[in-house]
N, C-alpha and C positions, 0 to 999 in steps of 0.2 A: 496449299497449293503444291500440285506435285512435281516432284523433280525430271528435268530435264534429262533424257536418255542421250547417256554418250556413245558414239561411234566408234568402229576401231581405230584405235591409235589416238585418242582424244584425251588430252590432260585432265586428270582431275579436277575440280571444280576446289576454290579456295575456300578453308571454314571460314564461317562465319565469324564478323567483328564482334567482339566483346563490345553488348549494350553499354552505353555510358551511365554511370550512376553516381550519386553523391554522399558523402558521409551523411548520418542522420543527423549530424548536428546543423549541416548546410541544409538539408531540407526543412527543418524546424523553424531554424531562421527565416527562409525564403517565404514557408506557408506562413508563420505569422506578419510578414509584412504584407502578404497577400491580404490576410483579414484585417489587419489595419488600414490597409489601402480602402478596402469596401466598405469599411467602417465611415469612412469619410462621405459615404453616400448612402448607405441604410443604418438610421439611429438606433440603437436600443437592441441591436438583433443578433448579437456576439454568438450566441448558443447556433442559432440558425446558419449564418455564415459559416462558422465551425462545419457544422454538419454539411454543408455545401461544399466546402471544400475536401473533404473527407471523402465525398462521392467524387469526386471528380481526381483525385489521387489513387483512389480505388479502381479506375477505369470502371465506375458505374452510370447509370443513366438517375436522373433527381425528379421527383414528383411533386411542386408545388402546389400545395391547394389551400385554397381558404376563398373568402368572399373578395369580390373586387375592393380595388382602392386599398389594400396593406403593404403593398411594396412587393410582389411576387415577380412581375415583369422586370423589376427596377435592380432585383437581387440576380436575377440571370444576366442582365446586362451588364452588372458591375463586374461578377464572374467573370463573364467572357473577356471584358476589357482588361482587367487586371494580369490576365494570365495568358494574354497574348495568341497567337494563331488564329484562322478565320472563323467567319462566326457568320452564321445565318439566321434571319428569325423569319419566320412560318407563321402568317396569321391563320388559324383555323377557323374555317366559316364552312355553314351547309352546304353550300355549294362547291368547296374543295373537292377537288379530283385526287388521286392516287399519284396520277402520273404528274401532277401539279406538285408533288412532294419529290418523287425519285427519279422523273428526269425523261423524257421520250425519245424515239428513233426518229429521226427525221429524212425524207431522202434528199439527198446533196447531188445535184445535176452534174456538178464538177468530176467529183468523183464515180458518178452512175451507183451510185450503193448508198444503203442506209447510214446514217451517222449519229451517234448518240449525243446528245444534248444533257449533260448532267442538270438535275433540279438542286433546288436548295438542301437537300441532306446533304450533299458533298461539301461539307465544312468540319473542322474541326471542333467545336461548339455551335449544335443546333439549339436555337429558341423555339420552342413548339406553344405559342401564346393561345391560352384559352383551347387546349387540346379537345376538351370534351364538347366542343361546339360544331364539331364535324361528325360526320355519319360514322358508325362502326368500321363500314367498308373503305373510308378515308384513313381512320384510324390503323387499321390493321394495314397498311402500306409503311407502319415504321417496324412492324414485328421482325423479318428478313434482317433490317438494319440495325436496329438494335442487340438482337442477339449473334448475330454471325460479321455483322460490319464488313456487309458489302448489299448490293443492289444487284437482281437480276430482271433486267428488261430484256424480251421478246428472246428469251433462252440464254441471253450473254450475262454474267456476273461480272459486275465492276465492284472494286475495294475501294472501301470510304478511305479517308486520309486518320492518318494515326496521329495523335489520339483524338477518338471518335464520342464523344459526348452528347446526351440529348437531354435538355434542362427543359420541362413542360410545364405548363401553369394551367391549373382547372378551378372552376368555380364548383362549390358544392352543386352534388348533383341534383340538390330540392329546386336550384334558380332556374326559372324560365330558359327554354333554347339549350339545354344541355343533352346529351348521350351519356349513358353509363360506360366507361372505358371495360371491354372486354378483358375477362380474368387473365387469359394469354399474355395481354399488354401490362397490367398491373404487375403481373410478375415478372416484369422486363425492366421494371424499375428497383433501382437498388434501394432504393428509401423516398420516403413521403416527409414531408414538412409543413407544417403548418404556420404559417408568418404569425396569425396573433395581432391584436391591435396594439400599437406601442402604447407605452406608460405617457403622463403625462410630459414630463421633462423631454423625453424623446420627439414626442410631438412638436412641442413648442420649439426645439433645435432645428425641427425639419420647414418648420415655417418660415424661422431666420435665414437660414440655408437657401432657402430658396425663392424669396424675396427677391433677388435678382439676377437668376437663372438656375440651370441644375448644376450639382456638383458633379452629375455623370460626365460633364465635356471637359471637368478640370483632371479625369483619373485617366492615368497612364499605365501602359503594360509594366509590371512589379519584376516579371519572369519573360523571356521569351519563348517559343515552341521547345528549342532544343534542352531548355532548361528546365520545361516542364516534364517532358520525357525524361529527362535524366531523375527527377524525382518520382515520378511513376516507378519508375525500375528499382529505385531505390528500395520503394515501399514492398515490392513485388518480393523484395529479400528478406523481410522481416520474419521471424521465426516463430512458428506456431507449434507448439509443443504436440504429443499425442492426447494428452490429457484436456487441453482446451478443444482440441477437434472432437473429440469425444464429449465435451461440453454442449458446444455448438449443435452437434447431433441430436445430443438426450434434448436440447429444448425445443427443436423441432419435429422429433418425435413424439414429445408431451403434445404439441398442437393438432397431431394428428388425429388422436384420442380424445380430446377434450370435449366432452358433451355438450358442451356451449357452441361449437364450432362445427359448420355444416362443411365445409374447404380447412384444412390443416396448411401448413409451410410445406413447399415443395422443394426437393434436393436443391435447385437453384437459388431458393432463401438460404439454405445453409452455407453455400459456397458464396454468397455477397456477404451474408454475417461475418464471414471468417476474412474477407477479403476487406469488407470495411474495418471491421478491427484490426488489421493491419496497418491500415492509413492511420488511424487513430492512434494507434502506438509511436507511430514515425512522427506524427505532429505532437507528440509529448517526448519525443527523444528519446524513444525507447526503439531495440532491435529485436524487442520480445512481446507477445499481446498475452496479457492477463485477462482474468475471468471479468472484472470491470467492466473492459475495453467491450465485452459481449452484453454483458449486462445494461450499459448506457445503450448500446445502439440497437437493441431489439427489436424496441417499440417501432423506431423508426424504419428499420430494414423488414419487419416482418409483419406488422400489423395489417398494413395495406393490401397483404395477398390473401388474408383471410374472408373468409363469411361466417359471419356469426348465426347462430340458429334462429329460427324464425321467433319473434316474441323479446330475443335478448336486446337489453338496454345499457348501455353507459350509465355512470352517474353525471348527474347535471348536465345530461343532454350529449356527452362524450361518446367518441367513436367504442361501441362494445369490445371492438376487437382490440383495442389500444387496453384497455382494461385485462383484457383475459391475457392478452401477453405478459403484462406487467405480474399477475399473478403465478403463470408459469414460471416465470422466471424467478420469483421469490420462492417457487416449490420445488424448483430443480435445484438438486444438491452438486455444488462446486466438488469438480474432481479434487481427489489427492496427488499430489505429484508434480501439481504446477509450478514450474521452476523456470528461472532464466536458462537462455541457450547454454550448454554446458562447454 
């Protein structure tokens, strides 16, 4: 947003107020309270819940991909309810139009002018359910909002709420009635999570919990919106050493020359890997990033952005890109001089 020009004799504007932040111990405590609250709804998926919260605190967007019925939408709804803020859900269907997401300008007879009516994209947390059932044209309506956090309609830009996070669910592309997400949109998702089937104990617990109702109905917000903003501001201050920055760049660069890949990691992938690592460090109560943070997040943050070479296959039907990322991480040397904040 451009600064307003001052006329002669105008007083200078006051400096912006410092963004409220929390001690990292408070961030860690609140984050784990959110995780525990979500675990009352989602059984046996601690790792997936932690990764979803990591993306939220890193100001990224999350893609939940798996077969129907494994709890993708439930995880998105539970995270939304536990963290406060406004929530809108968009059910993606083949006949959904871009204006159904962004909003439209309508003529106001009283004002004798056009008035913008915001669409469901205007919320702190937007749940895009079965995003790949809509056409690529409709999916592309999210591109500007996910990257620039604004919507442009009829030549006018409208800022989105702060924070703004998209959590989208999608079914595997092999399933009937699905469209592949464009590469540009996949690259805007910070991480992709596969839910997987629950183990027997978790599935039995689910049957008992849902015998008389949904546990989501009893889930209350653990943190409110100002508290969530303060947590995000604290995550931004986590220290990343030059050696860690070099390590992240080396991982991305290795993917760009790998012979098993047609498309490597973008610079946006490098940036989001570091941001996610900062959130991961904060969840552990650290004010600095270590190589293990990048190693543990690399597959979730990078693999969905890659295009494997034709004929590449993963072990046991796994996405070959995930296997390639693991190999790249294993072969990339951890830089010397990784240290805590001085």
